[in-house]
VONU-773963 format. One record per residue (C-alpha): x, y, z; residue number from 1. Coordinates in steps of 0.1 Angstrom, whole numbers. Each point is the difference from the previous one (the first is absolute). Last residue first. Example, Ala and Ser with C-alpha at 12.3 -4.5 7.8 and 13.67 -1.06 7.14 Angstrom:
<rec><u>137</u><v>-11</v><w>71</w><nr>2</nr></rec>
<rec><u>-14</u><v>-34</v><w>7</w><nr>1</nr></rec>
end
This chain:
<rec><u>40</u><v>40</v><w>-123</w><nr>372</nr></rec>
<rec><u>-2</u><v>19</v><w>32</w><nr>371</nr></rec>
<rec><u>-6</u><v>32</v><w>-18</w><nr>370</nr></rec>
<rec><u>-27</u><v>-15</v><w>-22</w><nr>369</nr></rec>
<rec><u>-18</u><v>-16</v><w>29</w><nr>368</nr></rec>
<rec><u>0</u><v>34</v><w>18</w><nr>367</nr></rec>
<rec><u>-14</u><v>18</v><w>-30</w><nr>366</nr></rec>
<rec><u>-27</u><v>-27</v><w>-5</w><nr>365</nr></rec>
<rec><u>-11</u><v>5</v><w>36</w><nr>364</nr></rec>
<rec><u>-3</u><v>37</v><w>-4</w><nr>363</nr></rec>
<rec><u>-20</u><v>-3</v><w>-33</w><nr>362</nr></rec>
<rec><u>-23</u><v>-24</v><w>16</w><nr>361</nr></rec>
<rec><u>-7</u><v>25</v><w>29</w><nr>360</nr></rec>
<rec><u>-6</u><v>26</v><w>-27</w><nr>359</nr></rec>
<rec><u>-30</u><v>-19</v><w>-14</w><nr>358</nr></rec>
<rec><u>-16</u><v>-6</v><w>34</w><nr>357</nr></rec>
<rec><u>5</u><v>36</v><w>12</w><nr>356</nr></rec>
<rec><u>-30</u><v>16</v><w>-16</w><nr>355</nr></rec>
<rec><u>-8</u><v>28</v><w>-27</w><nr>354</nr></rec>
<rec><u>-18</u><v>-10</v><w>-31</w><nr>353</nr></rec>
<rec><u>-34</u><v>-16</v><w>4</w><nr>352</nr></rec>
<rec><u>-3</u><v>-1</v><w>38</w><nr>351</nr></rec>
<rec><u>14</u><v>36</v><w>2</w><nr>350</nr></rec>
<rec><u>-24</u><v>12</v><w>-28</w><nr>349</nr></rec>
<rec><u>-31</u><v>-17</v><w>15</w><nr>348</nr></rec>
<rec><u>7</u><v>15</v><w>34</w><nr>347</nr></rec>
<rec><u>3</u><v>36</v><w>-14</w><nr>346</nr></rec>
<rec><u>-32</u><v>-4</v><w>-20</w><nr>345</nr></rec>
<rec><u>-19</u><v>-11</v><w>32</w><nr>344</nr></rec>
<rec><u>14</u><v>30</v><w>19</w><nr>343</nr></rec>
<rec><u>-10</u><v>24</v><w>-28</w><nr>342</nr></rec>
<rec><u>-35</u><v>-17</v><w>-2</w><nr>341</nr></rec>
<rec><u>-4</u><v>5</v><w>38</w><nr>340</nr></rec>
<rec><u>10</u><v>37</v><w>-2</w><nr>339</nr></rec>
<rec><u>-23</u><v>5</v><w>-29</w><nr>338</nr></rec>
<rec><u>-31</u><v>-13</v><w>20</w><nr>337</nr></rec>
<rec><u>12</u><v>20</v><w>30</w><nr>336</nr></rec>
<rec><u>2</u><v>34</v><w>-17</w><nr>335</nr></rec>
<rec><u>2</u><v>26</v><w>27</w><nr>334</nr></rec>
<rec><u>30</u><v>-14</v><w>19</w><nr>333</nr></rec>
<rec><u>18</u><v>-6</v><w>-33</w><nr>332</nr></rec>
<rec><u>-6</u><v>35</v><w>-12</w><nr>331</nr></rec>
<rec><u>11</u><v>14</v><w>34</w><nr>330</nr></rec>
<rec><u>33</u><v>-17</v><w>-2</w><nr>329</nr></rec>
<rec><u>7</u><v>12</v><w>-35</w><nr>328</nr></rec>
<rec><u>-11</u><v>36</v><w>9</w><nr>327</nr></rec>
<rec><u>23</u><v>0</v><w>29</w><nr>326</nr></rec>
<rec><u>29</u><v>-13</v><w>-20</w><nr>325</nr></rec>
<rec><u>-5</u><v>26</v><w>-27</w><nr>324</nr></rec>
<rec><u>-1</u><v>28</v><w>26</w><nr>323</nr></rec>
<rec><u>32</u><v>-14</v><w>16</w><nr>322</nr></rec>
<rec><u>19</u><v>5</v><w>-33</w><nr>321</nr></rec>
<rec><u>35</u><v>-13</v><w>8</w><nr>320</nr></rec>
<rec><u>-6</u><v>-35</v><w>-12</w><nr>319</nr></rec>
<rec><u>-19</u><v>9</v><w>-32</w><nr>318</nr></rec>
<rec><u>-29</u><v>-24</v><w>-1</w><nr>317</nr></rec>
<rec><u>-10</u><v>-33</v><w>-15</w><nr>316</nr></rec>
<rec><u>-33</u><v>-15</v><w>10</w><nr>315</nr></rec>
<rec><u>-8</u><v>-37</v><w>5</w><nr>314</nr></rec>
<rec><u>-8</u><v>-34</v><w>-16</w><nr>313</nr></rec>
<rec><u>-12</u><v>8</v><w>-34</w><nr>312</nr></rec>
<rec><u>24</u><v>-26</v><w>-14</w><nr>311</nr></rec>
<rec><u>14</u><v>23</v><w>-27</w><nr>310</nr></rec>
<rec><u>-1</u><v>30</v><w>23</w><nr>309</nr></rec>
<rec><u>16</u><v>-13</v><w>31</w><nr>308</nr></rec>
<rec><u>27</u><v>-20</v><w>-18</w><nr>307</nr></rec>
<rec><u>7</u><v>29</v><w>-24</w><nr>306</nr></rec>
<rec><u>5</u><v>24</v><w>29</w><nr>305</nr></rec>
<rec><u>23</u><v>-25</v><w>17</w><nr>304</nr></rec>
<rec><u>21</u><v>-7</v><w>-32</w><nr>303</nr></rec>
<rec><u>2</u><v>38</v><w>-5</w><nr>302</nr></rec>
<rec><u>22</u><v>2</v><w>31</w><nr>301</nr></rec>
<rec><u>-12</u><v>25</v><w>10</w><nr>300</nr></rec>
<rec><u>-38</u><v>9</v><w>-4</w><nr>299</nr></rec>
<rec><u>-3</u><v>-10</v><w>37</w><nr>298</nr></rec>
<rec><u>-22</u><v>-25</v><w>15</w><nr>297</nr></rec>
<rec><u>-34</u><v>-2</v><w>19</w><nr>296</nr></rec>
<rec><u>-11</u><v>-37</v><w>0</w><nr>295</nr></rec>
<rec><u>-33</u><v>-18</v><w>3</w><nr>294</nr></rec>
<rec><u>5</u><v>-30</v><w>23</w><nr>293</nr></rec>
<rec><u>-6</u><v>-35</v><w>-12</w><nr>292</nr></rec>
<rec><u>24</u><v>-19</v><w>24</w><nr>291</nr></rec>
<rec><u>24</u><v>-10</v><w>-29</w><nr>290</nr></rec>
<rec><u>-2</u><v>37</v><w>-13</w><nr>289</nr></rec>
<rec><u>12</u><v>14</v><w>32</w><nr>288</nr></rec>
<rec><u>30</u><v>-24</v><w>0</w><nr>287</nr></rec>
<rec><u>8</u><v>7</v><w>-36</w><nr>286</nr></rec>
<rec><u>0</u><v>37</v><w>7</w><nr>285</nr></rec>
<rec><u>21</u><v>-4</v><w>31</w><nr>284</nr></rec>
<rec><u>28</u><v>-15</v><w>-21</w><nr>283</nr></rec>
<rec><u>4</u><v>32</v><w>-20</w><nr>282</nr></rec>
<rec><u>-7</u><v>-7</v><w>-36</w><nr>281</nr></rec>
<rec><u>24</u><v>-11</v><w>-26</w><nr>280</nr></rec>
<rec><u>14</u><v>22</v><w>-28</w><nr>279</nr></rec>
<rec><u>15</u><v>25</v><w>25</w><nr>278</nr></rec>
<rec><u>15</u><v>31</v><w>-17</w><nr>277</nr></rec>
<rec><u>-16</u><v>29</v><w>20</w><nr>276</nr></rec>
<rec><u>5</u><v>-19</v><w>33</w><nr>275</nr></rec>
<rec><u>37</u><v>-5</v><w>-6</w><nr>274</nr></rec>
<rec><u>9</u><v>35</v><w>14</w><nr>273</nr></rec>
<rec><u>-28</u><v>25</v><w>2</w><nr>272</nr></rec>
<rec><u>-35</u><v>6</v><w>-12</w><nr>271</nr></rec>
<rec><u>-17</u><v>-5</v><w>34</w><nr>270</nr></rec>
<rec><u>-18</u><v>-34</v><w>6</w><nr>269</nr></rec>
<rec><u>-36</u><v>-4</v><w>11</w><nr>268</nr></rec>
<rec><u>-6</u><v>-37</v><w>9</w><nr>267</nr></rec>
<rec><u>-32</u><v>-2</v><w>21</w><nr>266</nr></rec>
<rec><u>-25</u><v>-28</v><w>7</w><nr>265</nr></rec>
<rec><u>-36</u><v>11</v><w>6</w><nr>264</nr></rec>
<rec><u>-29</u><v>-14</v><w>22</w><nr>263</nr></rec>
<rec><u>21</u><v>-15</v><w>27</w><nr>262</nr></rec>
<rec><u>-8</u><v>-25</v><w>28</w><nr>261</nr></rec>
<rec><u>10</u><v>-30</v><w>-20</w><nr>260</nr></rec>
<rec><u>31</u><v>16</v><w>-13</w><nr>259</nr></rec>
<rec><u>14</u><v>5</v><w>36</w><nr>258</nr></rec>
<rec><u>-8</u><v>-36</v><w>11</w><nr>257</nr></rec>
<rec><u>17</u><v>-13</v><w>-32</w><nr>256</nr></rec>
<rec><u>31</u><v>20</v><w>8</w><nr>255</nr></rec>
<rec><u>2</u><v>-20</v><w>32</w><nr>254</nr></rec>
<rec><u>10</u><v>-31</v><w>-19</w><nr>253</nr></rec>
<rec><u>30</u><v>18</v><w>-15</w><nr>252</nr></rec>
<rec><u>13</u><v>9</v><w>34</w><nr>251</nr></rec>
<rec><u>-4</u><v>36</v><w>10</w><nr>250</nr></rec>
<rec><u>23</u><v>30</v><w>3</w><nr>249</nr></rec>
<rec><u>-17</u><v>28</v><w>19</w><nr>248</nr></rec>
<rec><u>-38</u><v>1</v><w>2</w><nr>247</nr></rec>
<rec><u>-4</u><v>37</v><w>-3</w><nr>246</nr></rec>
<rec><u>-36</u><v>11</v><w>2</w><nr>245</nr></rec>
<rec><u>1</u><v>36</v><w>-14</w><nr>244</nr></rec>
<rec><u>-30</u><v>24</v><w>2</w><nr>243</nr></rec>
<rec><u>17</u><v>22</v><w>27</w><nr>242</nr></rec>
<rec><u>30</u><v>5</v><w>-24</w><nr>241</nr></rec>
<rec><u>-20</u><v>28</v><w>-16</w><nr>240</nr></rec>
<rec><u>13</u><v>25</v><w>25</w><nr>239</nr></rec>
<rec><u>36</u><v>-7</v><w>-14</w><nr>238</nr></rec>
<rec><u>27</u><v>-3</v><w>26</w><nr>237</nr></rec>
<rec><u>-5</u><v>-37</v><w>1</w><nr>236</nr></rec>
<rec><u>9</u><v>-2</v><w>-37</w><nr>235</nr></rec>
<rec><u>33</u><v>17</v><w>4</w><nr>234</nr></rec>
<rec><u>8</u><v>-23</v><w>30</w><nr>233</nr></rec>
<rec><u>-7</u><v>-30</v><w>-22</w><nr>232</nr></rec>
<rec><u>23</u><v>13</v><w>-27</w><nr>231</nr></rec>
<rec><u>28</u><v>4</v><w>25</w><nr>230</nr></rec>
<rec><u>-4</u><v>-33</v><w>16</w><nr>229</nr></rec>
<rec><u>0</u><v>-18</v><w>-34</w><nr>228</nr></rec>
<rec><u>-29</u><v>-21</v><w>-11</w><nr>227</nr></rec>
<rec><u>-4</u><v>-37</v><w>-3</w><nr>226</nr></rec>
<rec><u>-34</u><v>-13</v><w>-8</w><nr>225</nr></rec>
<rec><u>-38</u><v>3</v><w>8</w><nr>224</nr></rec>
<rec><u>-21</u><v>31</v><w>-4</w><nr>223</nr></rec>
<rec><u>-38</u><v>0</v><w>6</w><nr>222</nr></rec>
<rec><u>-16</u><v>34</v><w>-8</w><nr>221</nr></rec>
<rec><u>-34</u><v>4</v><w>16</w><nr>220</nr></rec>
<rec><u>-19</u><v>23</v><w>-23</w><nr>219</nr></rec>
<rec><u>-19</u><v>32</v><w>7</w><nr>218</nr></rec>
<rec><u>6</u><v>12</v><w>-36</w><nr>217</nr></rec>
<rec><u>23</u><v>28</v><w>9</w><nr>216</nr></rec>
<rec><u>20</u><v>-22</v><w>24</w><nr>215</nr></rec>
<rec><u>6</u><v>-27</v><w>-26</w><nr>214</nr></rec>
<rec><u>10</u><v>26</v><w>-25</w><nr>213</nr></rec>
<rec><u>26</u><v>15</v><w>24</w><nr>212</nr></rec>
<rec><u>13</u><v>-36</v><w>9</w><nr>211</nr></rec>
<rec><u>2</u><v>-11</v><w>-36</w><nr>210</nr></rec>
<rec><u>18</u><v>32</v><w>-9</w><nr>209</nr></rec>
<rec><u>26</u><v>-7</v><w>25</w><nr>208</nr></rec>
<rec><u>3</u><v>-37</v><w>-8</w><nr>207</nr></rec>
<rec><u>6</u><v>6</v><w>-38</w><nr>206</nr></rec>
<rec><u>27</u><v>-26</v><w>-5</w><nr>205</nr></rec>
<rec><u>27</u><v>26</v><w>-3</w><nr>204</nr></rec>
<rec><u>-9</u><v>11</v><w>36</w><nr>203</nr></rec>
<rec><u>9</u><v>-34</v><w>12</w><nr>202</nr></rec>
<rec><u>-19</u><v>-30</v><w>15</w><nr>201</nr></rec>
<rec><u>13</u><v>-35</v><w>-11</w><nr>200</nr></rec>
<rec><u>-28</u><v>-24</v><w>-5</w><nr>199</nr></rec>
<rec><u>-38</u><v>1</v><w>7</w><nr>198</nr></rec>
<rec><u>-23</u><v>28</v><w>-7</w><nr>197</nr></rec>
<rec><u>-35</u><v>2</v><w>11</w><nr>196</nr></rec>
<rec><u>-34</u><v>18</v><w>-1</w><nr>195</nr></rec>
<rec><u>-29</u><v>-3</v><w>24</w><nr>194</nr></rec>
<rec><u>-32</u><v>19</v><w>-5</w><nr>193</nr></rec>
<rec><u>-22</u><v>-22</v><w>22</w><nr>192</nr></rec>
<rec><u>-29</u><v>6</v><w>-24</w><nr>191</nr></rec>
<rec><u>21</u><v>-16</v><w>-29</w><nr>190</nr></rec>
<rec><u>7</u><v>-33</v><w>20</w><nr>189</nr></rec>
<rec><u>-32</u><v>-17</v><w>-5</w><nr>188</nr></rec>
<rec><u>0</u><v>6</v><w>-38</w><nr>187</nr></rec>
<rec><u>37</u><v>-10</v><w>-2</w><nr>186</nr></rec>
<rec><u>-6</u><v>-33</v><w>15</w><nr>185</nr></rec>
<rec><u>35</u><v>-12</v><w>-3</w><nr>184</nr></rec>
<rec><u>6</u><v>-36</v><w>-13</w><nr>183</nr></rec>
<rec><u>35</u><v>-15</v><w>5</w><nr>182</nr></rec>
<rec><u>-9</u><v>-30</v><w>21</w><nr>181</nr></rec>
<rec><u>15</u><v>-26</v><w>-23</w><nr>180</nr></rec>
<rec><u>34</u><v>2</v><w>-18</w><nr>179</nr></rec>
<rec><u>19</u><v>19</v><w>-25</w><nr>178</nr></rec>
<rec><u>36</u><v>9</v><w>9</w><nr>177</nr></rec>
<rec><u>4</u><v>36</v><w>-11</w><nr>176</nr></rec>
<rec><u>27</u><v>12</v><w>-25</w><nr>175</nr></rec>
<rec><u>34</u><v>13</v><w>8</w><nr>174</nr></rec>
<rec><u>15</u><v>-6</v><w>-34</w><nr>173</nr></rec>
<rec><u>27</u><v>-23</v><w>-12</w><nr>172</nr></rec>
<rec><u>18</u><v>13</v><w>-31</w><nr>171</nr></rec>
<rec><u>33</u><v>-18</v><w>-5</w><nr>170</nr></rec>
<rec><u>34</u><v>15</v><w>-9</w><nr>169</nr></rec>
<rec><u>29</u><v>-20</v><w>-9</w><nr>168</nr></rec>
<rec><u>38</u><v>7</v><w>-1</w><nr>167</nr></rec>
<rec><u>-6</u><v>36</v><w>8</w><nr>166</nr></rec>
<rec><u>5</u><v>34</v><w>-16</w><nr>165</nr></rec>
<rec><u>-16</u><v>-5</v><w>-35</w><nr>164</nr></rec>
<rec><u>-35</u><v>-4</v><w>15</w><nr>163</nr></rec>
<rec><u>0</u><v>12</v><w>36</w><nr>162</nr></rec>
<rec><u>-25</u><v>28</v><w>-5</w><nr>161</nr></rec>
<rec><u>-23</u><v>-27</v><w>-14</w><nr>160</nr></rec>
<rec><u>-7</u><v>-12</v><w>-36</w><nr>159</nr></rec>
<rec><u>-34</u><v>-12</v><w>-14</w><nr>158</nr></rec>
<rec><u>-4</u><v>28</v><w>-25</w><nr>157</nr></rec>
<rec><u>-25</u><v>18</v><w>21</w><nr>156</nr></rec>
<rec><u>25</u><v>0</v><w>29</w><nr>155</nr></rec>
<rec><u>-2</u><v>-25</v><w>27</w><nr>154</nr></rec>
<rec><u>-9</u><v>0</v><w>36</w><nr>153</nr></rec>
<rec><u>8</u><v>-19</v><w>33</w><nr>152</nr></rec>
<rec><u>38</u><v>-3</v><w>-5</w><nr>151</nr></rec>
<rec><u>20</u><v>-32</v><w>8</w><nr>150</nr></rec>
<rec><u>37</u><v>0</v><w>-7</w><nr>149</nr></rec>
<rec><u>18</u><v>-32</v><w>-8</w><nr>148</nr></rec>
<rec><u>32</u><v>-20</v><w>5</w><nr>147</nr></rec>
<rec><u>20</u><v>28</v><w>16</w><nr>146</nr></rec>
<rec><u>30</u><v>16</v><w>-16</w><nr>145</nr></rec>
<rec><u>-15</u><v>23</v><w>-26</w><nr>144</nr></rec>
<rec><u>-26</u><v>12</v><w>25</w><nr>143</nr></rec>
<rec><u>28</u><v>9</v><w>24</w><nr>142</nr></rec>
<rec><u>17</u><v>24</v><w>-24</w><nr>141</nr></rec>
<rec><u>-34</u><v>14</v><w>-12</w><nr>140</nr></rec>
<rec><u>-8</u><v>8</v><w>36</w><nr>139</nr></rec>
<rec><u>33</u><v>18</v><w>4</w><nr>138</nr></rec>
<rec><u>-6</u><v>21</v><w>-31</w><nr>137</nr></rec>
<rec><u>-35</u><v>8</v><w>10</w><nr>136</nr></rec>
<rec><u>11</u><v>9</v><w>35</w><nr>135</nr></rec>
<rec><u>26</u><v>24</v><w>-12</w><nr>134</nr></rec>
<rec><u>-26</u><v>17</v><w>-23</w><nr>133</nr></rec>
<rec><u>-24</u><v>3</v><w>28</w><nr>132</nr></rec>
<rec><u>28</u><v>16</v><w>22</w><nr>131</nr></rec>
<rec><u>9</u><v>23</v><w>-28</w><nr>130</nr></rec>
<rec><u>-36</u><v>10</v><w>-4</w><nr>129</nr></rec>
<rec><u>-7</u><v>7</v><w>37</w><nr>128</nr></rec>
<rec><u>32</u><v>20</v><w>6</w><nr>127</nr></rec>
<rec><u>-13</u><v>35</v><w>-3</w><nr>126</nr></rec>
<rec><u>-34</u><v>-9</v><w>14</w><nr>125</nr></rec>
<rec><u>13</u><v>-12</v><w>34</w><nr>124</nr></rec>
<rec><u>-11</u><v>-37</v><w>6</w><nr>123</nr></rec>
<rec><u>-28</u><v>-1</v><w>25</w><nr>122</nr></rec>
<rec><u>-25</u><v>12</v><w>-27</w><nr>121</nr></rec>
<rec><u>3</u><v>-32</v><w>-21</w><nr>120</nr></rec>
<rec><u>-11</u><v>9</v><w>-35</w><nr>119</nr></rec>
<rec><u>30</u><v>-13</v><w>-20</w><nr>118</nr></rec>
<rec><u>4</u><v>-29</v><w>24</w><nr>117</nr></rec>
<rec><u>-34</u><v>-13</v><w>-12</w><nr>116</nr></rec>
<rec><u>10</u><v>3</v><w>-36</w><nr>115</nr></rec>
<rec><u>31</u><v>-21</v><w>5</w><nr>114</nr></rec>
<rec><u>-19</u><v>-24</v><w>24</w><nr>113</nr></rec>
<rec><u>-24</u><v>-11</v><w>-26</w><nr>112</nr></rec>
<rec><u>-20</u><v>-22</v><w>23</w><nr>111</nr></rec>
<rec><u>-2</u><v>-34</v><w>15</w><nr>110</nr></rec>
<rec><u>34</u><v>-12</v><w>-11</w><nr>109</nr></rec>
<rec><u>3</u><v>-37</v><w>8</w><nr>108</nr></rec>
<rec><u>38</u><v>-8</v><w>-5</w><nr>107</nr></rec>
<rec><u>5</u><v>-38</v><w>-4</w><nr>106</nr></rec>
<rec><u>33</u><v>-17</v><w>10</w><nr>105</nr></rec>
<rec><u>14</u><v>-34</v><w>-7</w><nr>104</nr></rec>
<rec><u>31</u><v>-3</v><w>21</w><nr>103</nr></rec>
<rec><u>35</u><v>-2</v><w>-13</w><nr>102</nr></rec>
<rec><u>17</u><v>22</v><w>26</w><nr>101</nr></rec>
<rec><u>0</u><v>29</v><w>-26</w><nr>100</nr></rec>
<rec><u>-38</u><v>-3</v><w>-1</w><nr>99</nr></rec>
<rec><u>-2</u><v>1</v><w>38</w><nr>98</nr></rec>
<rec><u>22</u><v>31</v><w>2</w><nr>97</nr></rec>
<rec><u>-21</u><v>17</v><w>-28</w><nr>96</nr></rec>
<rec><u>-32</u><v>-7</v><w>19</w><nr>95</nr></rec>
<rec><u>17</u><v>14</v><w>31</w><nr>94</nr></rec>
<rec><u>8</u><v>32</v><w>-18</w><nr>93</nr></rec>
<rec><u>-36</u><v>2</v><w>-14</w><nr>92</nr></rec>
<rec><u>-15</u><v>-4</v><w>35</w><nr>91</nr></rec>
<rec><u>-7</u><v>37</v><w>3</w><nr>90</nr></rec>
<rec><u>-22</u><v>-3</v><w>-30</w><nr>89</nr></rec>
<rec><u>-25</u><v>-22</v><w>18</w><nr>88</nr></rec>
<rec><u>-17</u><v>-33</v><w>-10</w><nr>87</nr></rec>
<rec><u>26</u><v>-27</v><w>1</w><nr>86</nr></rec>
<rec><u>-2</u><v>-36</v><w>-14</w><nr>85</nr></rec>
<rec><u>29</u><v>-23</v><w>9</w><nr>84</nr></rec>
<rec><u>-1</u><v>-34</v><w>-17</w><nr>83</nr></rec>
<rec><u>18</u><v>-33</v><w>11</w><nr>82</nr></rec>
<rec><u>0</u><v>11</v><w>36</w><nr>81</nr></rec>
<rec><u>29</u><v>-1</v><w>25</w><nr>80</nr></rec>
<rec><u>-23</u><v>10</v><w>28</w><nr>79</nr></rec>
<rec><u>27</u><v>18</v><w>20</w><nr>78</nr></rec>
<rec><u>4</u><v>24</v><w>-28</w><nr>77</nr></rec>
<rec><u>-36</u><v>12</v><w>6</w><nr>76</nr></rec>
<rec><u>8</u><v>12</v><w>35</w><nr>75</nr></rec>
<rec><u>31</u><v>18</v><w>-12</w><nr>74</nr></rec>
<rec><u>-19</u><v>16</v><w>-29</w><nr>73</nr></rec>
<rec><u>-29</u><v>11</v><w>22</w><nr>72</nr></rec>
<rec><u>23</u><v>16</v><w>26</w><nr>71</nr></rec>
<rec><u>19</u><v>18</v><w>-28</w><nr>70</nr></rec>
<rec><u>-32</u><v>15</v><w>-15</w><nr>69</nr></rec>
<rec><u>-10</u><v>13</v><w>34</w><nr>68</nr></rec>
<rec><u>34</u><v>15</v><w>8</w><nr>67</nr></rec>
<rec><u>1</u><v>19</v><w>-32</w><nr>66</nr></rec>
<rec><u>-34</u><v>9</v><w>-15</w><nr>65</nr></rec>
<rec><u>-19</u><v>-4</v><w>33</w><nr>64</nr></rec>
<rec><u>26</u><v>22</v><w>18</w><nr>63</nr></rec>
<rec><u>-2</u><v>27</v><w>-26</w><nr>62</nr></rec>
<rec><u>-39</u><v>-1</v><w>-2</w><nr>61</nr></rec>
<rec><u>-5</u><v>5</v><w>38</w><nr>60</nr></rec>
<rec><u>-4</u><v>-25</v><w>28</w><nr>59</nr></rec>
<rec><u>12</u><v>-34</v><w>-5</w><nr>58</nr></rec>
<rec><u>-16</u><v>-32</v><w>12</w><nr>57</nr></rec>
<rec><u>17</u><v>-32</v><w>11</w><nr>56</nr></rec>
<rec><u>-7</u><v>-36</v><w>8</w><nr>55</nr></rec>
<rec><u>14</u><v>-10</v><w>-35</w><nr>54</nr></rec>
<rec><u>-34</u><v>-18</v><w>-5</w><nr>53</nr></rec>
<rec><u>-6</u><v>-32</v><w>-18</w><nr>52</nr></rec>
<rec><u>-34</u><v>-7</v><w>-17</w><nr>51</nr></rec>
<rec><u>0</u><v>-37</v><w>-11</w><nr>50</nr></rec>
<rec><u>-27</u><v>-2</v><w>-28</w><nr>49</nr></rec>
<rec><u>-24</u><v>-30</v><w>0</w><nr>48</nr></rec>
<rec><u>-30</u><v>23</v><w>0</w><nr>47</nr></rec>
<rec><u>14</u><v>18</v><w>31</w><nr>46</nr></rec>
<rec><u>29</u><v>-14</v><w>21</w><nr>45</nr></rec>
<rec><u>13</u><v>21</v><w>28</w><nr>44</nr></rec>
<rec><u>31</u><v>17</v><w>15</w><nr>43</nr></rec>
<rec><u>-8</u><v>23</v><w>29</w><nr>42</nr></rec>
<rec><u>-5</u><v>37</v><w>-5</w><nr>41</nr></rec>
<rec><u>27</u><v>26</v><w>4</w><nr>40</nr></rec>
<rec><u>0</u><v>12</v><w>-36</w><nr>39</nr></rec>
<rec><u>23</u><v>-1</v><w>-31</w><nr>38</nr></rec>
<rec><u>-10</u><v>-27</v><w>-24</w><nr>37</nr></rec>
<rec><u>13</u><v>-32</v><w>-14</w><nr>36</nr></rec>
<rec><u>-25</u><v>-21</v><w>-20</w><nr>35</nr></rec>
<rec><u>6</u><v>-38</v><w>-4</w><nr>34</nr></rec>
<rec><u>-13</u><v>-23</v><w>-26</w><nr>33</nr></rec>
<rec><u>6</u><v>-37</v><w>-5</w><nr>32</nr></rec>
<rec><u>-12</u><v>-4</v><w>-36</w><nr>31</nr></rec>
<rec><u>-29</u><v>-24</v><w>-8</w><nr>30</nr></rec>
<rec><u>-23</u><v>21</v><w>-23</w><nr>29</nr></rec>
<rec><u>-22</u><v>8</v><w>32</w><nr>28</nr></rec>
<rec><u>31</u><v>16</v><w>15</w><nr>27</nr></rec>
<rec><u>6</u><v>21</v><w>-31</w><nr>26</nr></rec>
<rec><u>-36</u><v>13</v><w>0</w><nr>25</nr></rec>
<rec><u>3</u><v>8</v><w>37</w><nr>24</nr></rec>
<rec><u>32</u><v>19</v><w>-5</w><nr>23</nr></rec>
<rec><u>-12</u><v>21</v><w>-31</w><nr>22</nr></rec>
<rec><u>-37</u><v>7</v><w>10</w><nr>21</nr></rec>
<rec><u>-7</u><v>2</v><w>37</w><nr>20</nr></rec>
<rec><u>36</u><v>6</v><w>11</w><nr>19</nr></rec>
<rec><u>16</u><v>24</v><w>-24</w><nr>18</nr></rec>
<rec><u>-29</u><v>16</v><w>-17</w><nr>17</nr></rec>
<rec><u>-23</u><v>2</v><w>31</w><nr>16</nr></rec>
<rec><u>26</u><v>12</v><w>24</w><nr>15</nr></rec>
<rec><u>-4</u><v>-20</v><w>32</w><nr>14</nr></rec>
<rec><u>36</u><v>3</v><w>12</w><nr>13</nr></rec>
<rec><u>0</u><v>37</v><w>-4</w><nr>12</nr></rec>
<rec><u>21</u><v>16</v><w>-30</w><nr>11</nr></rec>
<rec><u>32</u><v>19</v><w>4</w><nr>10</nr></rec>
<rec><u>29</u><v>-24</v><w>4</w><nr>9</nr></rec>
<rec><u>-15</u><v>-27</v><w>-21</w><nr>8</nr></rec>
<rec><u>15</u><v>-34</v><w>-10</w><nr>7</nr></rec>
<rec><u>-14</u><v>-31</v><w>-16</w><nr>6</nr></rec>
<rec><u>19</u><v>-31</v><w>5</w><nr>5</nr></rec>
<rec><u>-7</u><v>-31</v><w>-21</w><nr>4</nr></rec>
<rec><u>13</u><v>-36</v><w>8</w><nr>3</nr></rec>
<rec><u>-5</u><v>-26</v><w>-28</w><nr>2</nr></rec>
<rec><u>-15</u><v>-32</v><w>11</w><nr>1</nr></rec>
end
């Protein structure tokens, strides 16, 4: 039985993409799978996956990216796995070390880091582009040395951002796992005026505007996911924050409870960084759709606007226009029949075209090809 080690220095142990989808699918395919994480919780086995903790947490971005990455690498090295599969850009140097040591290595790039670095406000503006360029060159160096790079989206021509600068690039999306008990009673939820957003919570993902619009429409705004301390403090200083119900970081199974009590799912992205160029949909959109929720999304990226309009499953708005968002919320509240139809259409689209089962097979095939 081949030994597989997934490594993350930044994601929580119950991360849906890493644990619930990739690791679990590999374990079911017969691999011996371990997941190394940074936290102080006890080791455990979930879905046949051995979750192994470094026993440490790291405060601050710099410590996480340096000490945290090294701690994960040292713990992962003890496992002597056949394939190492890492999920964070700060682990690139250790992926390179493992490859040079003769190990099979997969780099799972969850986003276009080059474009994201270009808009990071914690990096001084004068050096932001040079830092992004340096990262792109270094990432390309590592991508050429490891066995494969996974990316969640492809370009219209079938290539990815790693085509031409990696040995092999494979598109594996972050699609929902279809299953039972995924029905939301939208008609019953509409009078409760509850809207939600799950996933990473940042200003660029439209959270500020969502909160303001939620307050103006008398909504309860459920937010769940990681958020920086500084951004949370900014939100709490807003009078509109009184409408927020923050659930912190939740397990994948708990997302179901949030969606079941909501009337609308939100994914309103600003026109910045990688968001303007995405060809796939944000993961949360697939999740909302799989539960039958109507969706309020942004006109950026165009793929999201097209999905909402072509499937008649939601309303596209400009992310920084609060009035548009308010009007969209009120339209759904005031048109129950159409809201139910939108939710039903969203579910049909996801069940037909956007689910994890196909990509799970691609992941297993990739591993089998690497191992020969």
